[in-house]
N, C-alpha and C positions, 0 to 999 in steps of 0.2 A: 164938385164938378161944375165948371162954368158952362155957359151956353155953348152948344155945339157949333160950329162954322159949316204857359205853361209853368232842411233839418237843423238849419242853423237857428239859434235863438238869440234875440237881442237881450243883453243883460239888463234886468230890471233893477233900478236904483230907487232909493227913497224919494218920494215927491217933495217938492218945496212946500212951504207953508201955504203960499197962494194957490198952488195946484191942489193941495189937500182940501182947502176950504172950498174950492170950486167943485171938487169931486163929491164933497159932502152934501151938495144940493141934490144929488141923485138919491132917490128913495129906495133903491134896492131892486133886485130882480123880480120879474113877474112871469107868470106862466104864458108861454107863447103857443103851446100845442105842438111844438117841434122839439121837445126835450129828448126824444129818442134819437135825434140826429147828432152825430159827432163830427169831429174834424175830418175823419176818413170818408165821410159821405159827401163832403162838399165838392162841388165842381167849381173851380176858381178860374175865371177867364184870364187871358193874357193881354197885356198892353203892348201895342206895337206902334212904331212910327212908320207911316206909309211913305215909301220911297217911289221915285219914278219907275223903278224896276219891279215893284211889288205886283204880284199877279192880281189882275182885275182892277188895277189903279185907273183912275180917271182924273182929268184936270181939276175936278172939284175935291178929290180926296187926297191927292199927293201933298205931302207936308203936314198931314193931319195926324193926331193921336187917335188910335183905333182900339176899341175893345172887341176882341175877336168873337166872343160868345154872343154879343148883342149886335155887332155890326155898327155900333154908334161911332161917330167921328167927332173930334173936338179940336178946337184951336188951342185951348188952354185947360189945365186941370189942377185943382188943389188936392194935394196928396199928403198922406200920413204914412210914415215908414214904421213897420212892425218887425220885420225880420230881414236880415242882411247876411249874405255869405259871398265868398269868392270861389270861382271854379276856373278850370283851364280847359283848353281845347286845341288839339293839333290836327290840322287838315293834311291830306296827302299833298305832296309837292306839286302835283299836276292837277290840283282841284279846280272845279268850276262851281257854279252856283247851286248845283244839285248834289255835291259831294257830301259824304258822311264823315264824321271824325275818324282819323286814324288812331288817335289816342285822346283820352280826356280824363279829367279828375273832378269828382263831385265835391271834394273837400279841400282841394288845394294842397293835399298831403300825399295821397296815393292814387294810382290809376283806378278808374271805375271798374267794378267787377265784370261788367259786360264787355270789356275790352279783352279779347282772347290773347293777343300778343302785345303787351304794353311796350312802349319804347324805352321805358326805364321802370325800375321797381319802386321808385319813390320820386316825389315831386318837390320835396322840401329843400330848404337851403342847407348848404354845407356849413359846419361850424366855422367861425372866423379863425383864420390862422394867425399866429403871432405877428404883430405889426400890420396886419391887413385891416383896411378901412371898410366900413359898412358898404360903401358904394362899390367896392370891388368883390363883395361876397357873391358866390356862385351857387346855383342850384345843382343838385346831383344830376338832374336831367339836362343834357346839353341843349335841348330844344326850348327850355324855359329861360335860357340866358340871353342877354343882349350880346350882340357881336359887333365887331368893328370891321368895316369894309372900306379900304382906302381912307381910313381916318374918320369915316362917318359911322355913327352908331346906328345899328339896325335892330328893330324890335324883335323879340323872340318869335320863333315859328309857332310855339305853343302859346296861344293867345289867352289873355286874362279876361274873364267875364265877371261882372258883378250882378248878382241876382237879388231881387228884393220882393218881399211881400208887402204890398201897399194897400191902403184903403182910401177910397175917394172921400175927401173931407165933407162933401155935400150929400152924397147919396149913401155913404157907408158901404159901398160895394168893394169887396176885396179883389185884388188882381195881382198876378205875377208880372214882373218886368225884368228882363235880362238886357243889360247894356254891355257893349263891347266896342273895340276899336276907338273911333273918334268920339263916341258918346261917353267914353269913360271919364274924360277930363272934367266936363261940367258936373257929372254925378259925383266924382271924387271930391271936388271942391265943396259941394253942398253937404255931402256926408261928413266931411272933415269938420265943417262949421257946426253941423248938428251934433257931432260927437263932443266938441268943445263946449257947446252950450248946455247939453244935457249933463255933462260932468260938472260944470260950474254951478248949475241951478239945482242939481240933485233931482232930476226928473227923468222919466223914461222917454225913449224916442217918440212914442206915440202921444206925447203931450204937446208936440209941435207939428206944424204943417209947412209945406213949401209948394210953390207954384211951378208947373212944368209948361213951357211953351216951346215953339219950334222956330228954327231959322235955317236958311239955306247955307250949306258949308261953302265958304269962299274958295276952297281948294277944289278945282274941277278937273284935276289931272286924271281921275278915273271916272269922270262923268259928273252929273249933277245929283247931289244928295243933300239930305236934310239932317240936322243934328238937334238934340234937345237943348233947351236953355232952362236952367233951374234957378229959382230965386233963393235968397237967404231964408232959412227957416224962422218961423215966428210962432209964438205961443198960441195955442187954441183958446177959444173962449170957454167959459165955465161949463156950459151944457155939453159942448163937444168933447171937452176933456173928460167929463164923467162918462159919456157914451163910449169913447174910445177905450177906456179902462174895461168896460164890460165887453166890448168887441175883442179885446186882447184875450180875455178868458175863453171866448168862443174859438179864436184862431190858434190857441195854444196847442202845439202838437202838429200843426199843418207843415208838411214837408215842402220846402221850396223846390220848384221845378225849373230846370235850366233850358233855355232855348239854344241848342247847339248849332243852329243853322248858320250859313255864311252871312256875315255882315256885308251889305252891298259895297261899302267902301273898301273892303278887303278883297273882293272878288275880281277876277280879270274883267276887263271891259267886254261887253257883249259880243263885239265883233271878233274877239279872239277865241270865242267858244265854238265848238263843232256843232253842238246841238242848241236849239233854241230853248229858252226858258220861259 
């Protein structure tokens, strides 16, 4: 973490020779006095990006990265990815910033058990029909499909979320981060690069780190908002690589939690809402 200004499992692969040698410098586990604590006992904070519409925002905190449990704010953070999963969320058609999901999926496959009346029994893609191209493939649920309006492609009403369990590369603090809407593109690019590098180098995701910063979104059609900027992933140093391997053992079994709240860039402008938020 640089100076300051809320069940998926990443597949583990064989580490490279360099990473193996780096990890060999670690002398093994020691007693901490906390051996009775397991993954289910851990309270893991959530990383958020403070927007101009965030409750309690000030001119000094907007556009900052915030850890909700500690209330610390940062301009930039170095992070390590341990767990990644995709979820979906459909808000009511007349939603505002306080609305709860009409339907959601915690596994990108089926509606969540706490949804009493799902909009569809499954979220998965239909099999490709003869002669059909991948880009034309549809989900069983109509709300998960792109639609065309006057020749313009419209995003699905059931939004895609990316959920991550991260660890701060400096402090080793774990945290959840849910990204959605316009934040998806920069995260998708970084995770794609991370996937390619880990596959090529035969190393796990937690052998690399990336930097998260923030910039203002140039699109102001729905107000002024901020989006994350992620660097290309780079290899950790020998000591951090060894430590992250031990941290992975501690975090194994932690269930990723999704933030299903409205993304500010998806919500109606404040002046269109009946109640204040």
